[in-house]
C-alpha positions in Angstrom: -42.5 50.9 42.2 -40.9 51.7 38.8 -37.5 52.0 40.5 -37.7 48.3 41.6 -37.7 47.1 37.9 -34.0 47.9 37.5 -32.8 46.0 40.6 -33.1 42.4 39.2 -30.5 43.6 36.6 -28.4 46.0 38.6 -27.9 44.0 41.8 -26.6 40.8 40.1 -24.3 42.9 37.8 -23.0 44.9 40.8 -22.5 41.6 42.7 -20.6 40.1 39.7 -18.2 43.1 39.7 -17.6 42.7 43.4 -17.0 38.9 43.2 -14.4 39.6 40.5 -12.5 41.9 43.0 -13.0 39.7 46.0 -11.7 36.2 45.2 -12.3 34.7 48.7 -14.9 31.9 48.3 -16.8 32.8 51.5 -16.9 36.5 50.4 -18.1 35.6 46.9 -20.9 33.4 48.3 -22.0 36.2 50.6 -22.1 38.7 47.8 -24.0 36.3 45.5 -26.7 35.6 48.1 -27.1 39.2 49.0 -27.3 40.2 45.3 -29.8 37.5 44.4 -31.9 37.9 47.5 -32.2 41.6 46.8 -33.2 41.0 43.2 -35.8 38.4 44.4 -37.1 40.8 46.9 -37.6 43.5 44.2 -39.2 41.1 41.9 -41.7 39.9 44.6 -42.5 43.6 45.2 -43.3 44.2 41.5 -45.4 40.9 41.4 -47.4 41.9 44.5 -48.1 45.3 43.1 -49.3 43.9 39.7 -51.5 41.2 41.3 -53.3 44.0 43.3 -53.3 46.8 40.7 -53.5 44.7 37.5 -51.5 47.2 35.5 -48.1 47.4 33.8 -45.0 49.0 35.4 -42.6 50.8 33.1 -39.1 52.3 33.8 -37.3 54.4 31.2 -33.7 54.5 32.1 -32.1 58.0 32.1 -35.5 59.7 31.8 -35.4 59.5 27.9 -38.5 59.5 25.8 -40.1 56.0 25.3 -39.2 55.8 21.6 -35.5 56.1 22.3 -34.9 55.1 25.9 -33.8 51.7 27.3 -37.3 50.7 28.6 -37.9 48.0 31.2 -41.5 46.8 31.2 -43.0 44.6 33.9 -46.4 43.0 33.4 -48.0 40.0 35.0 -46.1 37.5 33.0 -42.6 39.1 33.3 -43.0 39.7 37.0 -44.0 36.1 37.6 -41.1 34.8 35.6 -38.8 37.1 37.5 -39.9 35.8 40.9 -39.7 32.1 39.9 -36.3 32.6 38.3 -34.9 34.6 41.3 -36.1 31.9 43.8 -34.6 29.1 41.7 -31.2 30.9 41.3 -31.0 31.4 45.1 -31.9 27.7 45.9 -29.5 26.2 43.3 -26.8 28.4 44.5 -27.2 26.8 47.9 -27.2 23.4 46.4 -24.0 24.1 44.5 -22.2 25.2 47.8 -23.4 22.0 49.5 -22.2 20.1 46.4 -18.8 21.7 46.7 -18.4 21.1 42.9 -15.1 22.1 41.4 -16.9 24.8 39.4 -18.3 26.4 42.6 -14.8 26.6 44.0 -13.5 28.4 41.0 -13.2 32.2 41.4 -15.1 32.6 38.1 -18.2 30.7 39.1 -19.9 33.4 41.1 -19.3 36.2 38.6 -20.6 34.1 35.8 -23.6 32.9 37.8 -24.6 36.5 38.6 -24.1 37.7 35.0 -26.4 34.8 34.0 -29.0 36.0 36.6 -28.8 39.6 35.2 -29.1 38.3 31.7 -32.3 36.4 32.6 -33.7 39.4 34.3 -33.0 41.6 31.3 -34.6 39.2 28.9 -37.8 39.1 31.0 -37.9 43.0 31.3 -36.6 44.2 27.9 -39.0 46.6 26.2 -37.2 46.5 22.9 -35.6 44.0 20.6 -32.0 45.3 20.7 -31.8 45.1 24.5 -33.3 41.7 24.3 -30.3 40.8 22.0 -28.0 42.2 24.6 -29.6 40.0 27.2 -29.1 37.0 25.1 -25.4 37.8 24.7 -25.0 38.1 28.5 -26.7 34.6 28.8 -24.4 33.2 26.1 -21.2 34.5 27.7 -22.1 33.4 31.2 -23.5 30.0 30.3 -20.4 29.1 28.3 -18.2 29.8 31.3 -20.4 27.8 33.5 -20.6 24.9 31.2 -16.7 24.6 30.8 -15.4 25.7 34.2 -14.1 22.2 35.0 -12.2 22.1 31.7 -12.8 18.4 31.0 -12.6 17.2 27.3 -16.3 16.4 27.3 -17.2 19.8 28.6 -15.1 21.7 26.2 -16.5 19.7 23.2 -20.1 20.2 24.2 -19.4 23.8 25.2 -18.0 24.4 21.8 -21.2 23.0 20.2 -23.3 25.1 22.5 -21.4 28.3 21.8 -21.4 27.8 18.0 -25.1 27.2 17.9 -25.8 30.2 20.1 -23.6 32.4 18.0 -25.6 31.4 15.0 -28.7 32.2 17.0 -27.2 35.6 17.9 -26.4 36.3 14.3 -30.0 35.4 13.3 -31.5 37.6 16.0 -29.2 40.5 15.3 -30.0 40.2 11.6 -33.7 40.2 12.4 -33.4 43.2 14.7 -31.5 45.1 12.0 -34.1 44.3 9.4 -37.0 45.2 11.7 -35.4 48.5 12.3 -34.8 49.1 8.7 -38.4 48.2 7.8 -40.1 50.1 10.6 -37.7 52.7 12.1 -37.9 51.3 15.6 -37.1 48.3 17.7 -39.5 49.3 20.6 -41.9 46.4 21.2 -44.6 48.9 22.1 -44.3 50.7 18.7 -43.7 47.6 16.5 -47.2 46.1 16.4 -48.7 49.1 14.6 -45.7 49.6 12.2 -45.3 45.9 11.4 -49.0 45.7 10.4 -48.3 48.3 7.8 -45.7 46.2 6.0 -46.4 44.0 3.0 -47.3 40.4 4.0 -44.1 38.9 2.6 -41.9 41.2 4.6 -43.9 40.4 7.7 -43.5 36.7 7.1 -39.8 37.0 6.6 -39.3 39.0 9.8 -41.6 36.7 11.7 -39.6 33.6 10.7 -36.3 35.1 11.6 -37.4 35.9 15.0 -39.0 32.4 15.4 -35.7 30.7 14.3 -33.7 32.8 16.8 -35.9 32.2 19.7 -36.6 28.6 18.6 -32.9 27.8 19.0 -32.9 29.2 22.4 -36.0 27.3 23.3 -34.7 24.1 21.6 -37.8 23.4 19.6 -37.8 20.9 16.6 -35.8 20.8 14.5 -33.4 23.3 16.3 -33.0 21.3 19.5 -30.1 18.9 18.6 -27.5 21.0 20.6 -29.2 20.5 24.0 -29.0 16.8 24.7 -25.3 16.9 24.0 -24.4 20.1 25.9 -26.4 19.8 29.2 -25.3 16.2 30.3 -21.6 17.2 30.6 -22.2 20.2 33.0 -22.4 19.9 36.8 -25.9 19.2 38.1 -26.2 22.6 39.8 -25.5 24.3 36.4 -27.8 22.0 34.4 -30.6 22.6 36.9 -30.6 26.3 36.2 -30.1 25.8 32.5 -33.0 23.2 32.3 -35.2 25.3 34.5 -34.7 28.8 33.0 -32.7 29.2 29.7 -35.0 27.3 27.4 -37.9 29.2 29.1 -36.4 32.5 28.1 -36.9 31.3 24.5 -40.5 30.4 25.2 -41.0 33.8 26.9 -39.8 35.5 23.7 -41.9 33.4 21.5 -44.9 34.4 23.5 -44.0 38.1 23.0 -43.5 37.6 19.3 -46.8 35.7 18.8 -49.0 37.9 20.9 -47.5 41.3 20.6 -45.6 41.6 17.3 -47.4 39.1 15.0 -50.6 38.1 16.7 -52.3 35.0 15.2 -49.9 34.8 12.2 -48.0 31.5 13.0 -50.5 29.4 14.6 -50.4 26.4 12.1 -46.6 26.3 11.9 -46.3 26.5 15.7 -48.8 23.6 16.2 -46.8 21.4 13.8 -43.6 22.4 15.6 -45.3 21.7 19.0 -46.4 18.2 18.0 -43.0 17.2 16.6 -41.1 18.7 19.5 -43.2 16.8 22.0 -42.9 13.4 20.3 -39.3 13.5 19.1 -38.1 14.7 22.4 -39.9 12.0 24.4 -38.8 9.2 22.0 -35.3 10.4 22.5 -35.7 10.1 26.2 -37.2 6.7 26.0 -34.3 5.4 23.9 -31.5 6.3 26.3 -30.2 4.6 29.3 -28.5 7.4 31.2 -30.5 9.5 33.6 -29.0 13.0 32.8 -29.5 12.4 29.0 -33.1 11.2 29.5 -33.9 14.3 31.4 -32.3 16.4 28.8 -34.4 15.0 26.2 -37.4 15.7 28.4 -36.5 19.4 28.3 -37.1 19.3 24.6 -40.3 17.3 24.8 -41.9 19.6 27.5 -41.1 22.7 25.5 -43.5 21.3 22.9 -46.5 21.7 25.3 -45.6 25.4 25.8 -45.4 25.9 22.0 -48.8 24.2 21.6 -50.4 26.7 23.9 -48.8 29.6 22.0 -50.0 28.1 18.7 -53.5 27.7 19.9 -53.4 31.3 21.0 -56.7 31.7 22.9 -56.9 33.3 26.3 -57.3 29.9 27.9 -54.4 28.4 26.0 -52.1 31.3 26.9 -53.2 31.1 30.6 -52.4 27.4 30.6 -49.1 28.1 28.9 -48.1 30.5 31.6 -49.3 28.0 34.2 -47.2 25.4 32.5 -44.1 27.6 32.7 -44.6 28.0 36.4 -45.1 24.3 36.9 -42.2 23.2 34.7 -39.4 25.4 36.0 -39.2 23.9 39.5 -40.2 20.3 38.3 -37.4 20.1 35.7 -34.8 21.8 38.0 -35.7 19.4 40.9 -35.2 16.3 38.8 -31.7 17.5 37.8 -30.9 18.2 41.5 -32.0 14.7 42.4 -29.8 13.4 39.5 -27.0 15.3 41.1 -27.6 13.7 44.5 -27.5 10.2 42.8 -24.4 11.0 40.9 -22.5 12.5 43.9 -23.1 9.3 45.9 -22.8 6.6 43.3 -20.5 8.0 40.8 -22.8 7.3 37.9 -26.4 7.9 36.7 -26.3 5.1 34.0 -29.4 2.9 34.6 -27.2 -0.3 34.3 -24.8 0.9 37.0 -27.1 2.0 39.8 -29.9 0.2 41.5 -31.8 -0.3 44.8 -31.7 3.3 45.9 -35.2 3.2 47.3 -34.2 0.5 49.8 -31.2 2.5 51.1 -33.0 5.9 51.1 -36.7 6.2 51.0 -36.6 10.1 51.2 -34.4 10.1 48.0 -36.9 8.0 46.3 -39.6 10.4 47.2 -37.5 13.3 46.0 -37.4 11.7 42.6 -41.0 10.3 42.5 -42.9 13.5 43.2 -41.4 15.6 40.3 -41.3 12.6 38.0 -45.0 12.0 38.4 -45.7 15.7 37.9 -43.6 15.7 34.7 -45.6 12.8 33.4 -48.8 14.6 34.2 -50.5 12.4 36.7 -53.1 13.8 39.1 -53.1 15.5 41.6 -49.7 17.0 40.7 -49.2 20.3 39.0 -48.2 18.7 35.6 -51.7 17.2 35.4 -53.3 20.5 35.9 -51.1 22.3 33.4 -51.7 19.6 30.7 -55.4 19.5 31.4 -55.6 23.2 30.8 -53.7 22.9 27.5 -55.8 19.9 26.4 -59.0 21.7 27.1 -57.9 24.8 25.2 -56.9 22.5 22.3 -60.3 20.7 22.1 -62.2 24.1 22.5 -60.1 25.4 19.5 -60.7 22.2 17.4 -57.0 21.2 17.5 -57.5 17.6 18.2 -54.4 16.3 16.5 -52.0 18.2 18.6 -53.9 17.3 21.7 -53.6 13.6 20.8 -49.8 14.1 20.3 -49.6 15.8 23.7 -51.4 12.9 25.4 -49.1 10.4 23.6 -46.1 12.3 24.7 -47.4 12.2 28.3 -47.7 8.4 28.1 -44.2 8.0 26.9 -43.0 10.4 29.6 -44.5 8.1 32.2 -42.8 5.2 30.5 -39.4 6.9 30.7 -39.9 7.9 34.3 -40.9 4.3 35.2 -37.8 3.1 33.4 -35.6 5.3 35.7 -37.6 4.2 38.8 -37.4 0.4 38.1 -33.7 0.5 37.1 -32.2 2.9 39.7 -34.6 2.9 42.6 -36.5 -0.4 42.6 -33.9 -2.6 40.9 -31.4 -4.8 42.6 -28.9 -2.9 44.7 -25.5 -2.2 43.3 -22.6 -3.1 45.6 -22.2 0.2 47.5 -25.9 0.4 48.2 -26.0 -3.3 49.4 -23.0 -2.6 51.7 -24.6 0.5 53.2 -22.0 3.0 51.9 -24.6 5.4 50.3 -26.2 8.0 52.6 -27.2 10.9 50.4 -29.5 12.6 52.8 -27.4 12.0 55.8 -24.1 13.1 54.4 -25.2 16.1 52.3 -28.0 18.0 54.2 -27.6 21.2 52.2 -27.9 19.4 48.9 -30.9 17.3 49.9 -32.7 20.2 51.8 -32.5 22.6 48.8 -33.7 19.8 46.5 -36.6 19.2 48.9 -37.3 22.9 49.0 -37.7 23.0 45.1 -40.0 20.0 45.2 -42.1 21.6 47.9 -42.4 24.4 45.4 -43.8 22.0 42.8 -46.4 20.7 45.3 -47.3 24.3 46.2 -48.1 25.0 42.6 -50.7 22.3 42.7 -52.1 23.4 46.1 -52.6 27.1 45.0 -53.5 26.1 41.5 -56.9 28.0 41.6 -55.6 31.5 42.6 -52.4 30.9 40.5 -54.4 30.0 37.4 -56.6 33.2 38.0 -53.4 35.2 37.9 -52.3 33.4 34.8 -55.6 34.2 33.2 -55.0 37.9 34.0 -51.6 37.7 32.4 -53.1 36.0 29.3 -55.6 38.8 29.1 -52.7 41.4 29.0 -50.9 39.4 26.4 -53.9 39.0 24.1 -54.5 42.7 23.9 -51.3 44.5 22.6 -53.1 47.9 23.2 -52.5 47.4 26.9 -48.8 47.1 26.5 -48.6 50.0 24.1 -50.6 52.3 26.2 -48.6 51.6 29.3 -45.2 52.1 27.6 -46.1 55.0 25.4 -48.6 56.6 27.6 -51.3 56.7 24.9 
């Protein structure tokens, strides 16, 4: 089982190398699918093992001792994230092929996409801070290529903003890793809890804040989110769907590790303030805009606040609800951007003033938007309601009433913004092409629509299996809340 841990990294990297050698688009597609499906299969194998055995799987590359080796660690949380990420990467790749976007036809699309997949896998499995930094660098290089492959002025401008902010994030993270090593003599996340606890309070606080800033930029929390609404709207929908679904969640994943493993319980008040402001400012930005892709981009920021809220509360129930929220949000947000891609492909615009009456022309397309939109707003019986209910209950149990009220208010305005899109684009007066019957999204692009529907089926499945899934998330929270379990598994003591 330990040997499977390396495959979500090795297979995409091997595939990336092969796609650089073979420039034929059909060969590149085949290599990409085989690599990603192999990585997904390995991730499912690890997840099934952990669900049955309830332990932690560790792989030390090269057989070196734990203190100095490159260690890959798979627990319930990382295995679950690997499976969701792997499934989404495969489905969105199929969408991109159906879309036939200019970036997918580029010989550099598939290498960059596979490097991105490897970086995501490495981030979820890294057992030390330095290799986590390496994973972030892989993500930065690959994501910049994907953002700017079409080479438009808007993409280059937003891509430059994106890369500059992420270089700053990399500098902060590398500084934090260097200072952690200088203070403790290790970057192993299994050894750090004990050594960090021996440091003076001021040193602990400084290191803690540096890591939070680095991961907060990646997660796009307040006030570090300003790069995201400008960078994501210029990218093709297939790229934005992956970025929206996964990249900010890598930042949240790292914040979970920092707050539960390295500095347990030390940043709860700060995180709760950040959570409330992130939720509200993000949703207010969404309500104020009139372009679908920009509205959805601001909602990425707002929804991140809910996950930070669970991390800040820090109880087992709150962490379980946060993990469940991650599972819910990844397919919901990705599916909304895929729907946006369908609309943009057929109408040439996603501005609310330019498009209307789509529900009259294509009822299935309206359903494809409505299901994830209602889930994002947190209406029952969708997965978003269950995720937000778990967080609200954890907040009330912990006496954190203010942040719960902020979360409920953000949900209300989320519903307002989704209704705004629905009324303008789907329920409004038809724009000329719709009225004349020249729009046929589902008929003309079956691969795009079928892959979008598949992701939405995944969001419905999260609600249907909410009981067993939340039990799994509770087991993941139990592992997170006890750092000794992680330490014992990695160090063997």
